[in-house]
N, C-alpha and C positions, 0 to 999 in steps of 0.2 A: 176413385183412380189408387190403388195399392203404391204409395212412392218409396216404401222400405228398400226395393231393387237400386232405385237410381240414388237413395241416400249411398245405399251400399256400393254402388260403381263411385260413388263421389269419393266417398272414404277413402277407397282402394287407391283411387287416383291420386289421391293426396299423400297416401303414406307409398306409394311408388316415387314420388316425387320427391317426396322428403329424403327419402332412401339413398335416390340418386344423384342428390346434393351432397351425400355424406360418402359416397363412395371415393375412393382413394386413387389416383388415376396413377398409371406407373410410367408409361412414358407419353410424351406429350405430341410427339413429330413435329411440327411446323410450328415456333412461339407465336411467330406474327398472327397465328388463327385464332389464339387467344385472345389477343389485344380488343377491347374495346377503346374508340377514340371518342365516345360519348360518355362514357366516365366522367361525371362532373359538370354536365352541362344543362341540368335542370336547375340552374339557379336566377336571382334577380340581384336587385341592388341592397335589398333588407336580408336573404338569406342566401348564403353561398353555399351550395354543398358542390366545390370546386370553383366555379368561375370559369371554365375550361370553353374551349370549343374545338369540335375535331380539326385537328391540324393534319390537313391531307398533304404529307412531306416527307423528304428524305430525313434521317437524323443532322440535326444541325443546319440544316436546310437554311440559304438565304432568302428563299421564300416558300412561304406556305398559302395552301388554300383552302378556303372553305368556305363550304356552303352560306351566303348571307341572310337570315331569316330578319334583322333589326333595319332600322333604317341607319340610312347612309349618315356616317359618326357616331352612330349607337355603338359607344363600347362592348355592349351585350350582343356581337354580331350574329350567335347563332346561340338559340336558345331551347331547347329541348320540346318545350312546351308550345311552342311558336305551330302554325298552320299554314304558313305560307313561306316562301323563297322568294327573295328579289333579287338575287343574281349568284354567280359562283365569285366570291372576292380574292384576288390575291392581298394577302395580307402580311404585316409583320410587329402585330399586335401581341405585347407579351402578358398583357392584363386588362382588363374591360378598364381597371382605374387609371392602367399609363394612356389606354387605348392606343389607335394604333399609326402609321406612316407609311408613305410610298404605295397605298393602297388604290385598286381599279376593279373591276367588275366585270365578266360577262355572261350574257344571259340570253337563253333562247327562246324564243315567242315565235306563234303565229295566228293566223287571222287579221284584225284588224290591225293597224302600226300604232304600238304602243310603245314608248320608252322612257318616261317617268318611271322611278322605283315604283310608284305608288299605283300606277296602271300595268306595269309587266308582271308583276309580281303574282306566282302561282301558287294556288293549294297543292300541297304533299301530304304524304303518310310515311309514319317510319317504316310501316309493312311494306312499300316500295322503295325503301332507301337500302343501297347496302355502302356500310363504312367500316374503311379499312386503311391503316399507315398511309398506304402507299395506292389506295383505289378509293374512288368515290362515285355511286350511281345514285340515280334519283329520278322518278318518273315526275314531271310537271303536267300534274293535271288537267289546267284551265287551257293547254297549249299540246296535249299530246307527245310532247315530246320526251324523250330519255335523255337525260346530262350526265357523262363519264368523265372522269378525268385522272390523270395520272402524272405525277412528281416526277423532274428531279430536283438537284440542289437551287439550279438557277431557272428552269423551265418546266416547262407540262405539254400534255397531249392534251386537247377535249376530242371528243366524238357524241355527236346531235343525234340521236336518232328522230328522225322528222316523219309525219305523215305525209301523204297525196294532199299538195295544197299549191298555189301558186303564189301564197303569204307566208313562207317563212324566213324569219330573220333572225340573226344574233347582233344584239345591243353589247355595244364597249362603251365604259362608262368610265371615262376617265376623273371622274367623281369635283368635286367643288374645291374653292380655296385657293384654284390656281390651274388650267388646265390645258394641254394642247392637244388636237387631233389630226391626223392626215390619212386621205385614204389613196391608194395604189389602183384602180379597179382592175388593169391589165397584169399586174403582177400577183391578184388577188391577195393584198396586204394592207395592215392598216397600223401605221405605228403612232407613238403619242405620249405623251409625259403627263405624271401627275405630280404636285407640290403640295399635296394635303398630308398636313402631320398635325401633333398632338405637342411640340417643342422640340427642344435638342437638338434643333437641324441648326446649319449655317444659311445665311438669305439664297445662298444659291444650289439649294436643295431641290434636285428632280431624282425621279425614278423611270427611267426611261422605259419605255414597253415594243415590242413588234408581236403581231400579230396575224400570222402567215396559215389563208387556209388552204383544201385542196380543190375547192369548187370553184367554179368561175361564176362570178357577182353577176346575178339578174337587176340588184338597182343597188344603189348606195345613198345613202344622206348623213347629213350632219345636224346635231341638235345642239341647240345651247340652252342650258335651263330649261325654259317650257318650249322654245320655239326649235322649229325643224326647217330646217334647207337641205331641197332635195336635189337643185344643183349642186352645192358646194362639196368642195373636199378638201379643205385645210380650216381649219379654225383655232384660233387662242384666245379663250376666255375664263370666265370667273369659272364656269363649270360646262364641257362639252365631251362629247363624244359622237360615235359612230354607229348608224344602224346600215347594215349588211342585207340585201334580201336573195333568197334563193326561191327557187321554184324546184319540187320536192317530190318525188316518187315517194310511194307507201313503204316505209320502211327504210328510205334514204338515208346514209350515213354522210354527217359532214365534218370532215375532222379540221382542226385549229391545232397548231402548233404557236404557243405563246413561250417569249421569255422577256426579261426585263434584266437592267441595268441602272446601278446608281453612277454611273459614271458617264454613257453615251450612248445616241442611238448604235453607233458600231459597236460598241461593244455588249448591249441587246443581240444587235445580230451575231454577235461570236458567243454570246451564252445560248443562243438558240442551236449551235449545233452540238449542247451537249445531247442533244436527243437523238443525234445523226441519223441514221438510214432506219431507225425503226420504226416499225409500227406500233399501233396503238398497244396490241396487246403484249407486243413484247416490250415495250416501257413499262407495261405492268408487271411484268417477269421480271425485268429488271428490279425495279422499285421492291417487289416484294422479297428477291435476292437480297436485296441489300437490308432489309430489316431481318429478317432471318439470322442472317449473319452477325449483324449487332445482338438482336436481342439473344440469339444463342451462345452468346459468351458465358450465360449462367443459365446453366440445364437444372430443372427444378422437376424432382419426381414423389409422390407418395404426398399428394395434396389433395382436396376436393375440385370438382370442378369449380365452384365459384373463387378459392382461394390462388388456382393458377391461372382463373382471368383476373382476380386481380391484380396478382405479380407483375407480369405481365402487362398489364395496364399503368400499370406504376411505371415498369423499368422503361416503358414506351417515352412515358410523360418524363422522366429522369434523363430522356437523349434528345430532347427538343431544344433547349437551351444552354450555354448562349449562342445565338444564330452565327453563321457565318457571316460576316462582312466585308467578303473582298472576292476578287474575281480573279480569272485568269488573262493575260493581256494576249496580244496577237503573238508571242513569242514563249506563250504559255508561264509567264512568271506572276507570281503571285501579288496582286496590288488593291487597291483598295482608295475608294471615296474616302474621305475623312470625315468624318461627321462632327469634328470637333471644330478643323479650318476651311474646311471647304475643297481642299486639294487633294490632288489624286496622286498617291505615293506609295513607294514599293512595301510589301512586308502586310503579314496576318492583319487582322480586324475583326473581332468578335462585339455582340450587345445584346441589348433585351437581356438581362439580367440584375436582381436587386441583391447586392452583397448580403445587406440584412437578412434577406433571407436565405440565399443559396450557401453561404458560407459554412452553416450549419451540417448540413449531409448531402447537399447534392454536388458540391466539388469536392469533397472527398471522396462521394464515391465514383466522380470521374477520375480522381488521382488513383483509388484502384483497382480502377478497369480501363481505364482508357489515357493513359500515362501522355503519350504522344499528341492524342489531342491538347492535354493540360499545356505542352508546351508551346503549342501553336498558341493557347489563349494567353500564356503570360508575354511571347513575343507583341500579341496585340496589346495587350494592359503597357507594355514600356513602350509602343507608338501611340497608345491614348496620351501617356503622358507626355512625350515629345511635343507632341501636335496641339496640347489642350495646358500643359503647366501643371494637369495634375491626376489623379486616377478618380475614375468614377468610381460611386460607389451605388447608382442607379443609372445604367445608361440606357436608353431609349431613343434613339441611334446613340447621340451625345450625350451631354452632362443632363441631370433630371435632379430638380429639385424635391425629393420626397425620403422620408425615413431618416435614420440616425445612426449614429455609429461610424467607425473608419474602418470596417471590415473587410477592404483590399486588403488592410496588413496580413488577417489573415488565411486569404486566398492565395496570395504572394509567397506568403514562408511555408506554407504547409505545400505547395506547388513544388517549392525549390529542396523543401527536406525530405518528399516524399518522390517526384520525380524529376528531380533536376538532374539526373544522369540519362534521361529518358530523350532528351530534347536540347540543345543550345541555344541560349539567347542571353540577353544582356542584362544579367541579375543585378551587377551595378548600378546600372539604371534606375532600376525597379526598386533597388534598396534606398537610392536616394529620391526619391517618388514616395516610400514609406516616411521616410525622416519628415520631409517638406512636409505630407498630411497631417501628419501626427504632432506638429510641432506650431499648425499655424490655419487658422479660418480659413476656408475659401471663398471664391466669389459666390456662391450658392449656400445655404444654410448647411445643404446635404454635402455638400463636398468639402472634404480639410475634415478641421475638428471646429465645428460651433461652439464659441466657450474655451478654445484653447487654450487661451492668455491666465482664464483662471483656474482651469483644470492643472496646468502645470505651474502655477503658484502656492493653491490652495490646495490642488490635490484631489479636487473635487469642481464639477461645474455646480455652482450655487443655484439655488431654486428660486432666488428674488430677485435675480437681475436680468429678468427678460429674456430667457433662453429656456422653450420650453421642452419637455420629457428631459431634463437635466439629469435625473436619477439615472434615468436609461442611458444617456451619452457617457456618464461617469461608468456606470457597469461595462459597458462595451468598450469603450478605451481602455479601462485595466486590461480586457483580455487582449484588446488588440497591441497594446504594448507587450504585453507577453509573445506574442506572436513574432514582434521585432526583436523582441531578447532572442528567440530562439533562432533566426535568422542571422543576426548578429554575431552568435556563437558560433554557426555551420559557415560564416564569411569570416572568421577569423578577427574580428572586429577590434578595436580598442578594448582594454578591459573595462574603463572608465563609461565607454560608451555602453558595453554592455548589463553592466552593473546601474547603469541609469534607469533602462528599459525593465530592468527587472523590478527597481524598486518601487516604480512609475504602476507596476503590475499589482501591486499592492493595493492600489487606492479604494479598492472595492472595499475596502473596510471602512473606509471615511463616511460610508452610509449607512452602516450597519447599526441597528438601533435596538441595545441590549433591552431596553424595555418592553419590546414588542417583538424583539428576535427575526424583524422584518429590513428589508432595505426602506428609506425613508429621506425623502428629500431633505436638504440642509443650506441653511440660508450663510449669505456670505460671513457674517459673523460668527459660523463655528455651532450655530443654535439650528437643532432639528427643527424642519417648518411647522407651524400648527394652525390649526387642529390637523390630524392626523387621520385618513381613515383608509383602512389596506385594502378594501375594496373599489376603491375610486380609480375609476378607469383612465388612460390618459393622465393629465396634469404632470406630474414628474415623469411619468414611465409610459413607455408609446402601445398603442395598442393592448393595452393590459394594464393590471393592477401590482400592488407591492407583493401578493401572493404568489404573482406570476414571475415577477423579475428578481425577487430575491435569491434563484437561484441562478442568476447568471454571472457564474463565477466560472465560468468552464475551465480554467488553468488551475482552479487553487479549492477543489470541494473540500480536502483535508483543514485548510485554513477556515473555512464558511463552517464546518463542523464544531472545528474550538470555540469559535465566535457565538455559534447556538449551542453551544453548554456540554459537547460531548457529541457521540455516536449513538446514545438512545435518546435526547433528546432530540438531538437531527432528526431519526427517525420518526417520532413521536411528529416533527415539523412536515416532514413527508405526508406522512397517513393525514395528517388534518387539512392538508389540500383538496382529498378525494371525500372525507366527511364532512365538510365544510358544507350550508347548502349551496346553491349558486347566486348569492344574493350581490347587487351592483350598483354603483354610483354611477350613473351616467352623465353628471352634471356639467363635466368639462366637456361634453361635446355638446349639450342640449336635446340629444337624442338618443335612441338605443341603436349604437351600429352593428354594423352583423356582428361583427368578431364576438359582442356580447351575447347577441341572440342565440349564437352556435353552443358558445360554453352553455346557455341557460337549460338548452333544451337537450343537450350530451347526457343528463343525467350521471353526470361523473365530478359532482362538486365543483372546485373552484379550477379544476384542471379543463385547461381551455386547447386541447389539442387542435381545434380548427385556427391556431394561429403562431408564429415559430419561438416566441420569447420563451415558451415552457416544455417545447416539445422532448428536451431534451431529461426533462427534471425524472421522468421514468428512471433513469437508468444509475441515478445518483445514489439509491439502497446499494449499488454496488460496493461504496465508497465506504458504506457503515456497517459493514459484515452483515448488511441483511439482502442478498442476492435474491433469493426466493421470491421478495417482494416484489423485485424488476419482474421476475420473469412473469408473474401472476398476472400485474400490470401491462406488462407488453403486450401477452396475446389478449387481454382483455381488451386493448384498445386495438390491435388489430381485427378482432373479431366482430366488433361493435361500431367502428369509428371508419371503416372501408368498405366497399361493394362495390363489384364490378357493373354499377347501375348508372342510370342517369343524375341521379341524388348519391353517386357513392362515396363522395369525400366528407368532410365536416366543417368544410372552412374551403378557403381559398387554397387550390394548390400552386400557386407560387412560382413557375418556373421551373418545374421538378423537387422542389424542397419538400412537399409534404410528400411527393412519390418517394422520392429515395429515402425519406423514413421508415416507410413501409419496406421498401427491399431490402434495407441494410438490416433493419428488424426481422424480416422471414428467414434472412440469412444467419441470424444470432447474434449481432453483431452491431455497435454503432460508435460512432464517430463523437462521441462527449467534449473532447479536446482537440479540434482539428489541425492543429498545430504546433502535434506532438505526433509521437510513433503508435502509440495505443487506441484499441477501441476496446469500450465495455462491452461485457459480454451480458446480451441476454439470456432468448434462448430460441432456437432455434423452430420453423412452422412448418416445414417439408421433413418426411422422412429421408430425403438425400438432396444433396446441390451439391452440382460442380461449378466451379468456377475456373472458365478456361482463363487464365491470365494472360496478358498481352505480351509477356517474354516466354511464352510456351508452356510455363509451367501450369500446375493443378493444382485449386484448394479444393479437397472432397470435405465436405460436411455430411455425415452420416447419423442419424438419429432414428435408428429401425422401428423402436415403438413407441414414437410420435404419433400424437393423435390428438381430438379433440377435449378429452381431458388430460392426456400426461401433457402440460403444460410446466412442469417442474423438472430442471436438472439434476437427478440421484447422483451421475459421476461423469465424466468428460477424462476424454485421454487426447494429448496432441503426440503424432505417430506414435502412438500405441503406448505412449509414456503417460501415466496418470498426469492431470493435471488440474489443480484446485484455483488459479489465480481468478478471478473477474475480470479478467482484460486479456487481451491477446495481441501481439504485435504486426504491424504494417510490415515492417522489413521482415520480419520470418514468414509471412502470409507470401511474400515476395518470393520465398524460396521454393515453395509449394507446401501443399503439407495435408494431412489426412485427420480431420477433429472428428471425433467420436463422442457422441452423447448417449447417456443413456436417461431416457426419458422417466417419468413417474406423476402419479396422480396425488403425491401428497409431496410437501417441501422437504426437502435435507437442510436443516437448519444447522449441522454442522460441518457444511462446505463453504468455504469462501466464507470464514470469518475471522482469519487471522491478518493482522497489518500487512504481513508481508503477499497476501493473497489481491490488494486494494490496487486499483489503477491507480493511473500517473495523477499526484499535485505538486504543486511548488512547494507548499512547505513541506511535504515529506523529500522532497529529492533531495538530492548530497552534492549538489553543483553550486 
């Protein structure tokens, strides 16, 4: 048989597919249609391509929903390579490493009554799965049931399409570690609570839920662990749940309304009213409209299908956290259950974010596009300080003991400096909180500043005093002191106080080793730790090595340039990050952590974009007169490290941070120094972007000849005036602007090379 015609057709098909992927899209229609919530779900503990799950939710929603493929309590709740679904879980999980709290699940089944997750799980296929931010549907093959769900912020509607059978059931699983269930057969209602959590909660923590069906119950039962009680209607034990039976006709749809509350059963019933009188399809339409509105604040044109999918998928992830942890009482007033002291109190509360990750790009993005949200979040942080005596550095839902730094200082300072006029909140209370956190060790190592006494006395946290990751702490504390300095100036604090934090922000210099041109841990006696291996992960650094952390001088790159011997030496040191082999020393951990593996396989030398410490480093060429190198590596990273697929990230997505890096970079600028007014310029990805700012102004970013090869800026205008700087101003953007980029396939080595073109550095400021 002559196979040449077949091979020709296959080749033609491949060429047509490749061409389609390179066609530029002019108009995108509804942006939510470009989002892939499965991006990053093909992950496991040894290798992260996002470590995400499909969050079926509203922006910043109090509750998310997700299909559950993992076992109860497994942080990897949904993984793309799984073949069975165990339930549809209400989740508040920020990451698999933090795990979940307040979770319960719902699962339809048919046939023999089975309620344990192992017995009730069903095979499914991604070919019979539809996933959007506002709607999820899947066919459960073992039960011949299609499940659909659509959320609001605190409630959701489910629709189950059953076959003809006398044995259709819905299992409601309140999970282990303490739960309660009660059935009201005549009211077609089930209520319960779950106390399951992973830490960071008061003793009285509960998530109260209500499930209201539209179909009469044919039977009901309660289970406790592996035992079924067919005559029981109420039970409290370690692990309880309910099984509701129905007789169904072929294609019959059973609807359920679900809501929950961290306050009470009454409040859960109140939250159920979010659904109103809308049927399932109307709730879907409402959710779609909400996501289109928020995603539509940024309109992109002139990108490939994959670029547009990646952009809006990252934008979706940038708008999920920190989640709303507040509810509306009977009078419509904002109240919250405090994850710090267990009381129900007035005012906003947000949670499920780690500032070590998100201060870098995700919070700056919210400041740019959603300043009113930022105001609510600042009120929530003020409440957190009043209720716990500290600002959280990682909240989920209360104080958690993970990561380093005191980066709440950056989040608070940036918000006031950029968005403080958008919403009124108690900035004086927050400033007091910053001073308290900056000068004291907290109740947990990750709260306040571990080693504060050493840092305040010596100007660094010593390597040899039993405080791990000490160099990372020192570098981040120095930037956090800069953030306090910036806020102190804005609040007209006493000059001696302002100067105190300005001086402390230069403490990064205490760890610079001129022998290696890198940051290095230092002992209490002032001698650098030895032996020193710059490729050693952990130890003095956090989830990285000295090559990653030596750039963590976000506020004073000019000072770092001077330490490294000037601009040429600095640029050469940046270049070396990419030219070095991806070697590593994992002896601190005793095994290869996933962040190491992600760097090793990326083929970008020592550049580890899969973790946060080095993500800003690409933009530092702007500070040394080589902006074309920033332009090259920004585009290289976007093209190679992000895809709109299940393996689409190059490491943990981390609550919007890694996504916000892409969103900013696609716009053409990035917040290297969040607690300043400036963004460093990279290179725009699309031919046109429109930012619809909250104040009604527009920022138009035009790059009409942008394309795959044209990654370099030949020239730029701001409101039709020639613009040579390597930075743009946040406050100027808020006035509305038109930025025009002339892109080229060859670098312009004469643009952005003068000192006055360089972005902000403390050492260059005239303050």
